[in-house]
All heavy atoms as an XYZ file, in Angstrom:
1044
protein
N      97.940    127.373     58.193
C      99.057    128.018     57.620
C     100.139    128.333     58.569
O      99.808    128.709     59.800
C      98.657    129.293     56.883
C      99.559    129.988     56.116
S      98.876    131.252     55.071
C     100.084    131.399     53.862
N     101.386    128.095     58.270
C     102.457    128.178     59.146
C     102.927    129.721     59.125
O     102.484    130.535     58.436
C     103.671    127.366     58.895
C     103.357    125.895     59.125
C     103.111    125.122     57.993
C     103.185    125.365     60.254
C     102.794    123.717     58.225
C     102.929    123.934     60.494
C     102.665    123.176     59.530
N     103.911    130.112     59.884
C     104.369    131.471     59.934
C     105.162    131.665     58.509
O     105.575    130.760     57.910
C     105.339    131.721     60.972
O     106.532    130.916     60.870
N     105.270    133.020     58.295
C     106.082    133.369     57.022
C     107.416    132.892     57.007
O     107.939    132.325     55.951
C     106.097    134.859     56.919
C     106.918    135.459     55.874
C     106.797    137.005     55.614
C     107.056    137.723     56.873
N     107.209    139.208     56.571
N     108.155    132.877     58.162
C     109.416    132.375     58.203
C     109.674    130.916     57.979
O     110.569    130.422     57.341
C     110.036    132.696     59.656
C     110.326    134.104     60.073
C     108.983    134.883     60.298
O     107.934    134.105     60.653
O     108.906    136.134     60.199
N     108.643    130.118     58.240
C     108.641    128.680     58.051
C     108.799    128.402     56.404
O     109.604    127.651     55.988
C     107.422    127.940     58.486
O     107.238    128.156     59.890
C     107.364    126.470     58.112
N     108.092    129.098     55.738
C     107.905    128.919     54.257
C     109.234    129.668     53.541
O     109.821    128.953     52.643
C     106.711    129.667     53.537
C     105.478    128.991     54.053
C     104.602    129.633     54.911
C     105.137    127.618     53.722
C     103.401    128.957     55.367
C     103.993    127.075     54.021
C     103.130    127.766     54.922
O     101.961    127.079     55.305
N     109.634    130.678     54.203
C     110.940    131.365     53.757
C     112.229    130.331     53.926
O     113.001    130.052     53.087
C     111.314    132.672     54.334
C     112.608    133.174     54.108
C     110.152    133.788     53.930
N     112.244    129.753     55.065
C     113.213    128.674     55.413
C     113.133    127.493     54.585
O     114.313    126.831     54.158
C     113.227    128.367     56.780
C     113.601    129.503     57.858
O     114.397    130.266     57.407
N     113.113    129.584     59.082
N     111.944    126.998     54.286
C     111.772    125.812     53.501
C     112.365    126.072     52.067
O     112.996    125.233     51.468
C     110.296    125.359     53.355
C     109.766    124.809     54.736
C     108.288    124.424     54.544
N     107.870    123.847     55.765
C     106.572    123.609     56.005
N     105.731    123.842     55.139
N     106.218    123.037     57.195
N     111.881    127.176     51.394
C     112.498    127.561     50.118
C     113.930    127.765     50.126
O     114.628    127.416     49.092
C     111.687    128.724     49.505
C     110.246    128.580     49.314
C     109.567    129.694     48.565
N     109.548    130.910     49.296
C     108.600    131.296     50.117
N     107.542    130.615     50.378
N     108.734    132.463     50.676
N     114.455    128.341     51.160
C     115.934    128.560     51.266
C     116.619    127.219     51.267
O     117.671    127.146     50.607
C     116.189    129.419     52.532
O     117.528    129.559     52.643
N     116.226    126.239     52.009
C     116.808    125.013     52.122
C     116.749    124.368     50.774
O     117.691    123.605     50.424
C     116.227    124.053     53.098
C     116.562    124.549     54.619
C     115.908    123.677     55.656
C     116.285    124.245     57.022
N     115.492    123.479     57.977
N     115.655    124.422     49.954
C     115.493    123.842     48.622
C     116.528    124.505     47.709
O     117.188    123.843     46.931
C     114.070    124.085     48.241
C     113.881    123.456     46.862
C     114.093    121.956     46.882
C     112.373    123.850     46.472
N     116.684    125.807     47.786
C     117.675    126.516     46.939
C     119.083    126.037     47.322
O     119.884    125.803     46.211
C     117.534    127.978     47.102
C     116.332    128.632     46.479
C     116.567    130.277     46.539
C     116.111    130.735     47.857
N     115.921    132.186     47.912
N     119.435    125.730     48.545
C     120.664    125.348     48.775
C     121.130    123.908     48.261
O     122.111    123.568     47.741
C     120.884    125.169     50.325
C     120.981    126.554     51.065
C     121.035    126.357     52.527
O     121.056    125.273     53.050
O     120.727    127.463     53.195
N     120.016    123.096     48.191
C     120.182    121.694     47.731
C     120.154    121.604     46.226
O     120.879    120.871     45.613
C     119.086    120.782     48.213
C     119.229    120.507     49.669
C     118.026    119.607     50.100
N     118.390    119.072     51.400
C     117.856    118.039     52.078
N     116.885    117.297     51.365
N     118.159    117.801     53.163
N     119.432    122.405     45.584
C     119.259    122.301     44.152
C     120.378    123.176     43.381
O     120.915    122.762     42.345
C     117.916    122.733     43.593
C     117.804    122.800     42.125
C     116.824    122.035     44.112
N     120.861    124.249     43.989
C     122.105    125.028     43.624
C     121.906    125.962     42.430
O     122.419    127.055     42.292
C     123.347    124.104     43.439
C     123.581    123.308     44.582
C     125.055    122.906     44.732
C     125.432    121.982     45.843
N     124.929    122.317     47.144
N     121.265    125.577     41.328
C     121.043    126.572     40.187
C     119.845    126.240     39.295
O     119.203    125.209     39.492
C     122.299    126.372     39.289
O     122.359    125.245     38.600
N     119.446    127.124     38.557
C     118.264    127.081     37.631
C     116.992    127.656     38.195
O     117.034    128.339     39.234
N     115.844    127.159     37.636
C     114.600    127.564     38.257
C     113.838    126.379     38.681
O     113.973    125.277     38.190
C     113.660    128.157     36.989
C     113.959    129.438     36.348
C     112.929    129.732     35.215
C     113.928    130.518     37.436
N     113.148    126.573     39.777
C     112.351    125.540     40.346
C     110.891    125.911     40.139
O     110.505    126.950     40.652
C     112.540    125.333     41.775
C     114.045    124.904     42.168
C     111.616    124.239     42.369
C     114.420    124.964     43.586
N     110.122    125.173     39.420
C     108.692    125.475     39.124
C     107.904    124.598     39.930
O     107.913    123.292     39.765
C     108.436    125.257     37.536
C     106.984    125.266     37.117
C     106.480    126.688     37.399
C     106.958    124.831     35.644
N     107.012    125.123     40.764
C     106.106    124.328     41.544
C     104.639    124.757     41.290
O     104.246    125.886     41.517
C     106.327    124.552     43.092
C     107.918    124.034     43.288
C     105.451    123.663     43.958
C     108.345    124.428     44.783
N     103.881    123.973     40.642
C     102.573    124.136     40.270
C     101.521    123.795     41.319
O     101.601    122.697     41.794
C     102.102    123.540     38.880
C     103.012    123.935     37.621
C     102.644    122.918     36.529
C     102.891    125.279     37.311
N     100.599    124.666     41.550
C      99.440    124.468     42.435
C      98.460    123.669     41.626
O      98.464    123.736     40.339
N      97.352    123.123     42.176
C      96.345    122.426     41.474
C      95.188    123.480     41.110
O      95.111    124.390     41.805
C      95.825    121.313     42.296
C      96.687    120.027     42.203
O      97.433    119.890     41.317
N      96.543    119.226     43.224
N      94.417    122.922     40.242
C      93.128    123.558     39.912
C      92.034    122.664     40.101
O      92.292    121.423     40.391
C      93.122    123.994     38.511
C      93.989    125.253     38.229
O      94.116    126.154     38.999
N      94.909    125.232     37.151
N      90.749    123.006     40.044
C      89.659    122.180     40.261
C      89.683    121.058     39.103
O      90.232    121.354     38.005
C      88.317    122.840     40.065
C      87.791    123.425     41.321
O      88.286    123.050     42.322
O      87.069    124.428     41.277
N      89.361    119.819     39.536
C      89.317    118.789     38.586
C      87.898    118.290     38.341
O      87.351    117.666     39.240
C      90.127    117.581     39.116
N      87.336    118.425     37.088
C      85.927    117.946     36.963
C      85.855    116.553     36.748
O      86.763    115.929     36.218
C      85.624    118.761     35.618
C      86.830    118.869     34.955
C      87.965    119.193     36.026
N      84.688    115.974     37.293
C      84.459    114.537     37.010
C      83.513    114.114     35.936
O      83.644    113.083     35.353
C      84.364    113.739     38.224
C      83.273    114.066     39.130
C      82.064    113.381     38.948
C      83.237    114.945     40.081
C      80.847    113.695     39.735
C      82.220    115.163     40.892
C      81.026    114.505     40.680
N      82.609    115.006     35.629
C      81.699    114.639     34.422
C      81.413    115.843     33.618
O      80.965    115.704     32.454
C      80.482    113.875     34.924
C      79.638    114.612     35.896
O      79.975    115.722     36.246
N      78.464    114.138     36.208
N      81.543    117.120     34.135
C      81.417    118.319     33.284
C      82.130    119.488     34.043
O      82.280    119.232     35.223
C      80.027    118.647     32.886
C      79.088    119.025     34.042
C      78.876    120.295     34.426
C      78.420    118.012     34.713
C      77.965    120.635     35.496
C      77.501    118.260     35.730
C      77.408    119.674     36.163
O      76.525    119.991     37.140
N      82.553    120.478     33.417
C      83.537    121.396     33.993
C      83.095    122.034     35.386
O      83.951    122.303     36.218
C      83.563    122.499     32.982
C      83.289    121.854     31.646
C      82.303    120.829     32.019
N      81.782    122.252     35.615
C      81.322    122.839     36.825
C      81.014    121.734     37.862
O      80.480    122.177     38.971
C      80.092    123.768     36.577
C      80.442    124.889     35.617
O      81.558    125.455     35.851
O      79.513    125.268     34.809
N      81.101    120.708     37.666
C      80.783    119.632     38.685
C      82.229    118.802     38.969
O      82.740    118.093     38.336
C      79.912    118.480     38.050
C      79.397    117.606     39.190
O      79.542    117.849     40.338
N      78.824    116.466     38.875
N      82.863    119.379     40.064
C      84.222    119.055     40.359
C      84.394    118.231     41.622
O      83.513    118.196     42.447
C      85.086    120.346     40.512
O      84.541    121.078     41.690
C      85.101    121.252     39.282
N      85.475    117.559     41.535
C      85.908    116.712     42.866
C      86.182    117.926     43.917
O      86.582    119.100     43.658
C      87.190    116.002     42.573
C      86.975    114.752     41.798
C      87.275    114.763     40.424
C      86.245    113.633     42.257
C      87.141    113.605     39.708
C      86.067    112.642     41.398
C      86.461    112.628     40.128
O      86.332    111.449     39.375
N      86.148    117.491     45.148
C      86.613    118.280     46.231
C      88.037    118.764     46.059
O      88.983    117.976     45.678
C      86.541    117.581     47.688
C      86.971    118.525     48.784
N      86.148    119.464     49.253
C      87.961    118.416     49.468
C      86.818    120.130     50.199
N      88.039    119.474     50.499
N      88.335    120.094     46.107
C      89.661    120.547     45.826
C      90.737    120.074     46.751
O      90.430    120.064     48.021
C      89.710    122.126     45.873
C      91.028    122.638     45.615
C      91.642    122.636     44.291
C      91.739    123.210     46.606
C      92.865    123.182     44.159
C      93.118    123.777     46.477
C      93.570    123.724     45.267
N      91.852    119.699     46.327
C      93.069    119.213     47.142
C      94.318    119.923     46.547
O      94.545    119.607     45.365
C      93.073    117.765     47.159
C      94.383    117.201     47.818
C      94.297    117.510     49.290
N      95.448    116.596     50.006
C      96.627    117.190     50.194
N      96.876    118.475     49.758
N      97.614    116.548     50.804
N      94.951    120.735     47.264
C      96.039    121.396     46.735
C      97.295    120.383     46.726
O      97.328    119.475     47.390
C      96.474    122.566     47.647
C      97.623    123.382     47.306
C      97.462    123.994     45.942
O      97.741    123.395     44.870
N      97.146    125.289     45.844
N      98.148    120.732     45.628
C      99.325    119.878     45.478
C     100.130    119.960     46.781
O     100.436    121.098     47.308
C     100.031    120.381     44.262
C     101.312    119.630     44.087
O     101.393    118.596     43.629
O     102.335    120.293     44.524
N     100.580    119.011     47.273
C     101.312    118.895     48.624
C     102.663    119.672     48.522
O     103.106    120.235     49.442
C     101.498    117.347     49.083
O     100.308    116.828     49.220
N     103.350    119.434     47.366
C     104.654    120.257     47.262
C     104.488    121.741     47.212
O     105.196    122.434     47.945
C     105.372    119.822     45.996
O     105.565    118.403     46.001
C     106.640    120.490     45.911
N     103.358    122.158     46.409
C     103.164    123.612     46.416
C     102.668    124.133     47.827
O     103.064    125.198     48.358
C     101.942    123.964     45.544
C     101.682    125.386     45.338
C     102.450    126.241     44.573
C     100.590    125.912     46.105
C     102.307    127.644     44.606
C     100.397    127.210     45.891
C     101.124    127.996     45.136
N     101.835    123.254     48.412
C     101.374    123.648     49.860
C     102.614    123.775     50.865
O     102.661    124.654     51.655
C     100.406    122.653     50.336
C      99.383    122.993     51.527
C      98.713    124.299     51.142
C      98.410    121.846     51.665
N     103.508    122.757     50.763
C     104.757    122.802     51.565
C     105.487    124.039     51.474
O     106.007    124.622     52.298
C     105.485    121.546     51.410
C     106.703    121.377     52.227
C     106.559    120.981     53.723
C     108.061    121.728     51.876
C     107.565    120.621     54.370
C     109.089    121.594     52.775
C     108.908    121.043     54.009
O     109.921    120.842     54.848
N     105.825    124.511     50.185
C     106.708    125.570     49.939
C     106.118    126.952     49.981
O     106.696    127.931     50.074
C     107.655    125.242     48.730
C     108.630    124.114     48.836
C     108.458    122.865     48.258
C     109.711    124.367     49.621
C     109.339    121.865     48.410
C     110.771    123.476     49.802
C     110.436    122.268     49.187
N     104.790    126.979     49.505
C     104.179    128.221     49.440
C     102.905    128.356     50.288
O     102.373    129.509     50.383
C     103.757    128.491     47.905
C     104.891    128.752     47.049
C     105.522    127.681     46.320
C     105.513    129.997     46.920
C     106.797    127.918     45.622
C     106.562    130.182     46.133
C     107.266    129.086     45.566
N     102.430    127.389     50.845
C     101.311    127.445     51.802
C     100.100    127.974     51.534
O      99.217    128.370     52.334
N      99.654    127.987     50.107
C      98.460    128.577     49.639
C      97.563    127.514     49.343
O      97.851    126.735     48.439
C      98.709    129.604     48.536
C      99.429    130.778     49.042
C      97.366    129.937     48.000
C      99.835    131.734     47.983
N      96.396    127.309     50.084
C      95.588    126.194     49.722
C      94.347    126.601     48.965
O      93.065    126.435     49.219
C      95.047    125.688     51.100
C      94.286    124.200     50.959
O      94.488    123.570     49.844
O      93.588    123.832     51.858
N      94.662    127.333     47.796
C      93.657    127.754     46.865
C      94.106    127.345     45.531
O      95.257    127.286     45.150
C      93.473    129.346     46.878
S      92.938    129.882     48.505
N      93.078    127.270     44.569
C      93.396    126.880     43.198
C      93.992    128.079     42.373
O      93.812    129.264     42.787
C      92.284    126.286     42.444
C      91.095    127.344     42.266
C      89.952    126.708     41.585
O      90.018    125.638     41.129
N      88.934    127.431     41.569
N      94.670    127.885     41.311
C      95.072    128.841     40.405
C      96.390    129.525     40.775
O      96.576    130.697     40.296
N      97.281    128.912     41.432
C      98.549    129.581     41.865
C      99.704    128.657     41.394
O      99.587    127.371     41.093
C      98.710    129.676     43.315
C      97.768    130.872     43.859
C      96.474    130.620     44.322
C      98.266    132.150     43.810
C      95.673    131.587     44.780
C      97.522    133.174     44.317
C      96.126    132.926     44.829
N     100.940    129.303     41.162
C     102.093    128.599     40.821
C     103.207    129.375     41.515
O     103.106    130.609     41.639
C     102.384    128.488     39.260
N     104.301    128.733     41.775
C     105.557    129.337     42.394
C     106.711    128.990     41.626
O     106.830    127.843     41.129
N     107.541    130.021     41.411
C     108.868    129.869     40.889
C     109.882    130.363     41.797
O     109.926    131.358     42.328
C     109.018    130.583     39.573
C     110.397    130.629     38.992
C     108.031    129.944     38.479
N     110.965    129.511     42.011
C     112.136    129.738     42.758
C     113.277    129.912     41.755
O     113.759    128.976     41.292
C     112.537    128.820     43.939
C     111.333    128.621     44.849
C     113.703    129.258     44.644
C     111.328    127.433     45.736
N     113.766    131.114     41.598
C     114.869    131.415     40.720
C     116.167    131.514     41.459
O     116.431    132.451     42.111
C     114.587    132.713     39.978
C     115.758    133.145     38.873
O     116.664    132.482     38.947
O     115.416    133.965     38.138
N     116.815    130.307     41.543
C     117.940    130.299     42.353
C     119.040    131.143     41.999
O     119.761    131.797     42.781
C     118.417    128.738     42.422
C     117.342    127.848     42.830
C     119.698    128.653     43.268
C     117.621    126.359     42.600
N     119.371    131.303     40.614
C     120.442    132.070     40.095
C     120.353    133.467     40.424
O     121.332    134.199     40.652
C     120.573    131.871     38.692
C     120.835    130.341     38.254
O     121.483    129.677     39.045
O     120.227    130.018     37.289
N     119.076    134.094     40.396
C     118.846    135.423     40.624
C     118.323    135.643     42.155
O     117.959    136.834     42.394
C     117.836    136.088     39.670
C     118.427    135.987     38.268
O     119.579    136.472     38.056
N     117.766    135.532     37.318
N     118.369    134.633     42.980
C     117.851    134.689     44.297
C     116.476    135.439     44.427
O     116.386    136.368     45.194
C     118.861    135.383     45.209
C     118.668    135.189     46.618
O     118.011    134.183     47.085
N     119.014    136.082     47.424
N     115.510    134.912     43.678
C     114.168    135.534     43.628
C     113.119    134.411     43.621
O     113.259    133.424     43.105
C     114.056    136.313     42.304
C     112.843    137.203     42.288
O     112.309    137.528     43.319
N     112.320    137.422     41.086
N     112.122    134.727     44.457
C     110.878    133.817     44.391
C     109.757    134.665     43.868
O     109.583    135.798     44.166
C     110.756    133.336     45.892
C     111.874    132.681     46.358
C     111.891    132.513     47.994
O     111.122    133.106     48.575
O     112.889    131.873     48.412
N     108.916    133.954     43.063
C     107.841    134.566     42.399
C     106.572    133.710     42.666
O     106.526    132.473     42.381
C     108.084    134.690     40.911
C     109.400    135.276     40.630
C     107.025    135.480     40.216
C     109.823    135.166     39.283
N     105.524    134.406     43.093
C     104.165    133.822     43.104
C     103.348    134.308     42.057
O     102.962    135.441     41.790
C     103.438    134.113     44.531
C     102.041    133.588     44.654
C     102.088    132.051     44.866
C     101.547    134.221     45.923
N     102.858    133.212     41.229
C     101.921    133.573     40.092
C     100.453    133.349     40.445
O     100.260    132.160     40.909
C     102.399    132.776     38.842
C     103.681    133.243     38.217
C     104.805    132.585     38.639
C     103.631    134.151     37.233
C     106.170    132.990     38.193
C     104.894    134.543     36.711
C     106.124    133.998     37.197
N      99.643    134.192     40.157
C      98.126    133.938     40.319
C      97.385    135.286     39.956
O      97.979    136.346     39.744
N      96.174    135.011     39.758
C      95.301    136.241     39.405
C      94.381    136.556     40.496
O      93.876    135.806     41.239
C      94.412    135.886     38.187
C      95.287    135.541     36.937
O      96.334    136.302     36.744
O      95.026    134.585     36.171
N      94.284    137.978     40.675
C      93.240    138.344     41.657
C      91.863    137.955     41.287
O      91.464    137.781     40.103
C      93.366    139.887     41.805
C      94.609    140.380     42.457
O      95.155    139.692     43.285
O      95.141    141.559     42.196
N      91.057    137.745     42.241
C      89.636    137.405     42.126
C      88.833    138.494     41.414
O      88.957    139.523     41.681
C      89.010    137.067     43.397
C      87.597    136.633     43.332
C      89.838    135.861     44.030
N      88.122    138.153     40.288
C      87.297    138.967     39.460
C      86.081    139.521     40.330
O      85.753    138.929     41.361
C      86.804    138.277     38.329
O      85.894    137.384     38.594
N      85.428    140.488     39.827
C      84.256    141.063     40.533
C      83.136    139.833     40.650
O      82.522    139.778     41.681
C      83.718    142.234     39.869
C      82.586    142.824     40.549
S      82.662    143.285     42.208
C      83.866    144.659     42.080
N      83.107    139.156     39.668
C      82.049    138.063     39.639
C      82.496    137.097     40.799
O      81.536    136.595     41.607
C      82.032    137.233     38.333
O      81.630    138.212     37.342
C      81.050    136.062     38.439
N      83.754    136.663     40.948
C      84.113    135.748     42.072
C      83.988    136.491     43.415
O      83.468    135.829     44.373
N      83.970    137.738     43.493
C      83.771    138.513     44.741
C      82.379    138.416     45.099
O      82.022    138.107     46.288
C      84.409    139.852     44.703
C      85.886    139.894     44.696
C      83.870    140.665     46.001
C      86.564    141.218     44.431
N      81.499    138.537     44.199
C      80.113    138.588     44.336
C      79.670    137.067     44.925
O      78.971    137.049     45.901
C      79.292    138.775     43.004
C      79.508    140.202     42.736
C      77.819    138.469     43.230
C      79.017    140.654     41.407
N      80.265    135.941     44.301
C      79.914    134.572     44.786
C      80.608    134.331     46.158
O      80.171    133.483     46.944
C      80.406    133.638     43.673
C      79.362    133.595     42.651
C      79.503    134.228     41.272
C      78.015    133.012     42.636
N      78.401    133.962     40.661
C      77.538    133.293     41.442
C      77.275    132.374     43.539
C      76.186    132.792     41.001
C      76.205    131.835     43.308
C      75.428    132.162     42.066
N      81.860    134.679     46.185
C      82.694    134.320     47.435
C      83.012    135.330     48.598
O      83.391    134.885     49.544
C      84.113    133.809     46.900
C      83.995    132.664     45.985
S      85.656    132.093     45.501
C      86.244    133.492     44.542
N      82.641    136.440     48.248
C      82.958    137.594     49.265
C      84.396    138.069     49.023
O      85.081    137.737     48.112
N      84.810    139.170     49.710
C      86.134    139.672     49.388
C      87.231    138.624     49.707
O      87.054    137.815     50.604
C      86.196    140.769     50.482
C      84.839    140.989     50.972
C      84.001    139.767     50.687
N      88.182    138.696     48.820
C      89.255    137.699     48.744
C      90.624    138.505     48.837
O      90.653    139.655     48.316
C      89.220    136.931     47.470
C      87.962    135.959     47.330
C      87.837    135.041     48.394
O      88.683    134.165     48.695
N      86.690    135.029     49.084
N      91.616    137.991     49.370
C      92.919    138.642     49.452
C      93.521    138.698     48.072
O      93.307    137.736     47.333
C      93.837    137.751     50.437
C      93.165    136.551     50.644
C      91.617    136.712     50.144
N      94.271    139.749     47.883
C      95.011    139.922     46.573
C      96.228    139.010     46.582
O      96.625    138.541     47.572
C      95.429    141.443     46.333
C      94.382    142.369     46.247
C      94.885    143.706     46.073
C      93.866    144.707     45.746
N      93.559    145.072     44.325
N      96.670    138.758     45.333
C      97.791    137.881     45.278
C      99.091    138.420     45.986
O      99.744    137.752     46.639
C      98.221    137.553     43.894
C      99.350    136.688     43.583
C      97.015    136.917     42.943
N      99.249    139.743     45.910
C     100.228    140.417     46.661
C     100.172    140.251     48.185
O     101.198    140.043     48.755
C     100.354    141.870     46.288
O      99.102    142.580     46.473
N      98.940    140.236     48.679
C      98.606    139.934     50.168
C      99.146    138.626     50.458
O      99.628    138.213     51.459
C      97.295    140.403     50.583
C      97.005    141.825     50.374
O      97.903    142.680     50.406
O      95.730    142.138     50.152
N      98.673    137.592     49.722
C      98.934    136.248     49.826
C     100.454    136.009     49.841
O     100.979    135.352     50.702
C      98.422    135.382     48.814
C      96.808    135.202     48.980
C      96.160    134.362     47.887
N      94.834    134.386     47.904
C      93.886    133.594     48.515
N      94.405    132.699     49.362
N      92.573    133.696     48.345
N     101.175    136.700     48.830
C     102.554    136.614     48.840
C     103.305    137.147     50.088
O     104.139    136.504     50.508
N     102.752    138.257     50.568
C     103.436    138.853     51.675
C     103.254    137.959     52.926
O     104.294    137.938     53.906
C     102.676    140.201     52.052
N     102.081    137.201     53.074
C     102.081    136.265     54.156
C     102.951    134.981     54.169
O     103.134    134.346     55.107
C     100.586    135.781     54.253
C      99.685    136.866     54.572
C      98.223    136.420     55.071
N      97.765    135.112     54.587
C      96.617    134.753     54.077
N      95.696    135.881     53.862
N      96.238    133.689     53.615
N     103.566    134.727     52.973
C     104.504    133.624     52.811
C     106.041    134.001     52.583
O     106.777    133.222     52.285
C     103.993    132.641     51.841
C     103.807    133.253     50.429
C     102.685    131.889     52.275
C     103.663    132.238     49.308
N     106.193    135.441     52.684
C     107.448    135.996     52.401
C     107.832    136.047     50.976
O     109.158    136.087     50.574
N     106.931    136.148     49.924
C     107.313    136.481     48.637
C     106.712    137.668     48.195
O     105.520    138.081     48.139
C     106.552    135.245     47.751
C     106.737    135.590     46.210
C     106.991    133.998     48.060
N     107.758    138.664     47.797
C     107.251    139.937     47.466
C     107.095    140.289     45.941
O     106.413    141.179     45.528
C     108.427    141.014     47.929
O     109.608    140.681     47.392
N     107.484    139.304     45.081
C     107.397    139.395     43.730
C     106.226    138.578     43.373
O     106.268    137.371     43.344
C     108.688    138.904     42.890
C     108.635    139.145     41.508
O     107.565    139.594     40.943
O     109.614    139.049     40.831
N     105.019    139.212     43.034
C     103.914    138.407     42.626
C     103.434    138.988     41.093
O     103.575    140.166     40.957
C     102.597    138.780     43.527
O     102.444    140.106     43.572
C     103.025    138.146     44.932
N     103.038    138.085     40.348
C     102.697    138.286     38.964
C     101.507    137.690     38.583
O     101.025    136.647     39.158
C     103.820    137.884     38.131
C     105.181    138.612     38.487
C     106.243    138.141     37.555
N     107.612    138.582     37.987
C     108.734    138.438     37.511
N     108.704    137.701     36.248
N     109.914    138.672     38.043
N     100.799    138.134     37.427
C      99.654    137.483     36.824
C     100.037    136.176     36.250
O     101.208    135.925     35.811
C      99.038    138.386     35.974
N      99.076    135.124     36.263
C      99.398    133.727     35.771
C      99.786    133.770     34.324
O     100.641    132.973     33.793
C      98.188    132.912     35.992
C      98.417    131.475     35.712
S      99.734    130.723     36.756
C      98.923    130.391     38.137
N      99.343    134.760     33.514
C      99.841    134.719     32.135
C     101.111    135.102     31.884
O     101.584    135.054     30.742
C      98.832    135.606     31.325
C      98.837    137.050     31.541
O      99.492    137.565     32.620
O      98.099    137.937     31.031
N     101.825    135.583     32.875
C     103.270    135.936     32.848
C     104.205    134.686     33.007
O     105.444    134.671     32.652
C     103.663    136.918     33.808
C     103.156    138.284     33.397
C     103.636    139.457     34.279
O     104.776    139.411     34.566
O     102.817    140.397     34.602
N     103.590    133.698     33.627
C     104.473    132.350     33.872
C     105.093    131.738     32.537
O     106.157    131.490     32.577
C     103.699    131.370     34.602
C     104.215    130.020     34.946
C     105.551    130.239     35.701
C     103.274    129.120     35.665
N     104.187    131.578     31.505
C     104.706    131.004     30.310
C     105.849    131.848     29.685
O     106.798    131.359     29.289
C     103.574    130.843     29.291
C     102.342    131.046     30.167
C     102.767    131.761     31.449
N     105.763    133.205     29.879
C     106.731    134.141     29.306
C     108.147    133.913     30.020
O     109.264    133.802     29.378
C     106.350    135.500     29.408
C     105.153    135.740     28.594
C     104.650    137.248     28.822
C     103.282    137.427     28.319
N     102.633    138.794     28.783
N     108.031    133.678     31.405
C     109.209    133.377     32.219
C     109.809    132.192     31.876
O     110.997    131.994     31.716
C     108.880    133.449     33.722
C     110.101    133.230     34.594
C     110.851    134.612     34.789
C     109.547    132.754     35.915
N     109.119    131.098     31.612
C     109.549    129.748     31.347
C     110.193    129.758     29.929
O     111.307    129.122     29.781
C     108.402    128.712     31.464
C     107.945    128.663     32.865
C     109.004    127.388     30.899
C     108.964    128.314     33.858
N     109.625    130.386     28.973
C     110.174    130.526     27.595
C     111.422    131.281     27.580
O     112.381    130.799     26.874
C     109.200    131.263     26.789
C     107.836    130.440     26.388
C     106.814    131.229     25.544
O     107.078    132.414     25.241
O     105.775    130.592     25.424
N     111.523    132.282     28.358
C     112.732    133.043     28.444
C     113.948    132.266     29.157
O     115.039    132.240     28.586
C     112.542    134.367     29.239
C     113.705    135.268     29.442
C     113.511    136.436     30.171
C     114.760    137.283     30.372
N     114.481    138.487     31.212
N     113.554    131.461     30.132
C     114.523    130.718     30.693
C     115.071    129.538     29.794
O     116.247    129.195     29.747
C     114.079    129.885     31.935
N     114.155    129.010     29.013
C     114.498    127.920     28.010
C     115.525    128.576     27.012
O     116.413    127.921     26.630
C     113.257    127.260     27.465
C     112.489    126.428     28.369
C     113.584    126.571     26.111
C     111.163    126.016     28.023
N     115.132    129.718     26.430
C     115.846    130.493     25.436
C     117.303    130.813     26.046
O     118.262    130.715     25.195
C     115.226    131.683     25.062
N     117.413    130.968     27.329
C     118.657    131.210     27.863
C     119.452    129.898     28.315
O     120.571    129.979     28.745
C     118.571    132.041     29.164
C     118.057    133.413     28.957
C     117.692    134.158     30.313
O     117.478    133.522     31.262
N     117.689    135.497     30.194
N     118.760    128.824     27.922
C     119.437    127.528     28.322
C     119.568    127.167     29.824
O     120.418    126.370     30.258
N     118.672    127.865     30.560
C     118.724    127.551     32.014
C     117.906    126.244     32.374
O     117.005    125.906     31.594
C     117.955    128.684     32.715
C     118.792    129.977     32.465
C     118.072    131.155     33.284
N     118.237    130.890     34.673
C     117.447    131.649     35.624
N     116.634    132.510     35.109
N     117.585    131.281     36.794
N     118.317    125.536     33.328
C     117.630    124.318     33.775
C     116.482    124.692     34.486
O     116.403    125.647     35.365
C     118.661    123.624     34.560
C     118.104    122.124     34.854
C     119.142    121.154     35.261
C     118.580    119.864     35.302
N     119.479    118.756     35.205
N     115.351    123.866     34.238
C     114.179    124.211     34.968
C     113.701    122.813     35.686
O     113.463    121.779     34.872
C     113.022    124.430     33.935
C     113.246    125.904     33.281
C     111.666    124.632     34.664
C     112.424    126.215     32.121
N     113.555    122.988     36.908
C     113.266    121.645     37.743
C     111.793    121.742     38.046
O     111.282    122.822     38.442
C     114.123    121.709     39.179
C     115.577    121.928     38.898
N     116.462    120.967     38.553
C     116.390    123.121     38.928
C     117.749    121.364     38.620
N     117.665    122.707     38.723
N     111.148    120.604     37.940
C     109.757    120.673     38.391
C     109.404    119.313     38.790
O     110.040    118.373     38.565
C     108.854    121.058     37.093
C     109.092    120.203     35.882
C     108.171    119.111     35.605
C     110.020    120.640     35.022
C     108.476    118.395     34.564
C     110.238    119.781     33.798
C     109.415    118.740     33.663
N     108.276    119.210     39.542
C     107.642    117.985     39.971
C     107.110    117.205     38.864
O     106.679    117.839     38.000
C     106.924    118.148     41.166
O     105.762    119.003     40.766
C     107.496    118.690     42.432
N     107.097    115.831     38.846
C     106.473    115.174     37.789
C     105.029    115.308     37.841
O     104.339    115.422     38.954
C     106.807    113.735     38.111
C     107.581    113.567     39.329
C     107.670    114.903     39.930
N     104.425    115.482     36.652
C     103.006    115.541     36.624
C     102.224    114.336     37.075
O     102.705    113.280     36.739
C     102.647    115.907     35.073
C     103.879    115.791     34.517
C     105.105    115.533     35.405
N     101.090    114.400     37.637
C     100.395    113.233     38.168
C      98.920    113.366     37.831
O      98.206    112.347     38.220
C     100.651    113.035     39.629
C     100.193    114.156     40.566
C      98.906    114.397     40.957
C     101.142    115.333     40.847
C      98.418    115.407     41.845
C     100.781    116.193     41.542
C      99.514    116.334     42.108
O      99.133    117.436     42.841
N      98.455    114.247     37.178
C      97.025    114.354     36.790
C      96.931    114.273     35.322
O      97.566    114.773     34.553
C      96.441    115.691     37.205
C      95.959    115.723     38.567
C      95.192    116.957     38.847
N      94.586    117.018     40.183
C      93.830    118.057     40.565
N      93.669    119.080     39.936
N      93.231    117.890     41.818
């Protein structure tokens, strides 16, 4: 992982180039190959990794150019997850390490997108490949 300033600068340059609207960058989740619990080795989406630096599943990032806001979406690890994996950083801690202070639960992402669509705002996103 690079320094916080690296990710802040990368997102800033992207905002300058795109100029307006929302930029939606989705991270990857596990991809099963024959049943849900038997997955391929996890590989994070390169665009998400470049701009948000988090190499874990279950995250998404939004860069709101018009309101000069960056949002990291993800859910804190449940108690069951902590039992299996040990203590994990909170989404807010991960956001702080990459210069994003606005962190929200993943279930708030569709609401934000729906609101932007209702307002007629342009939503930029990378083409799906899975």
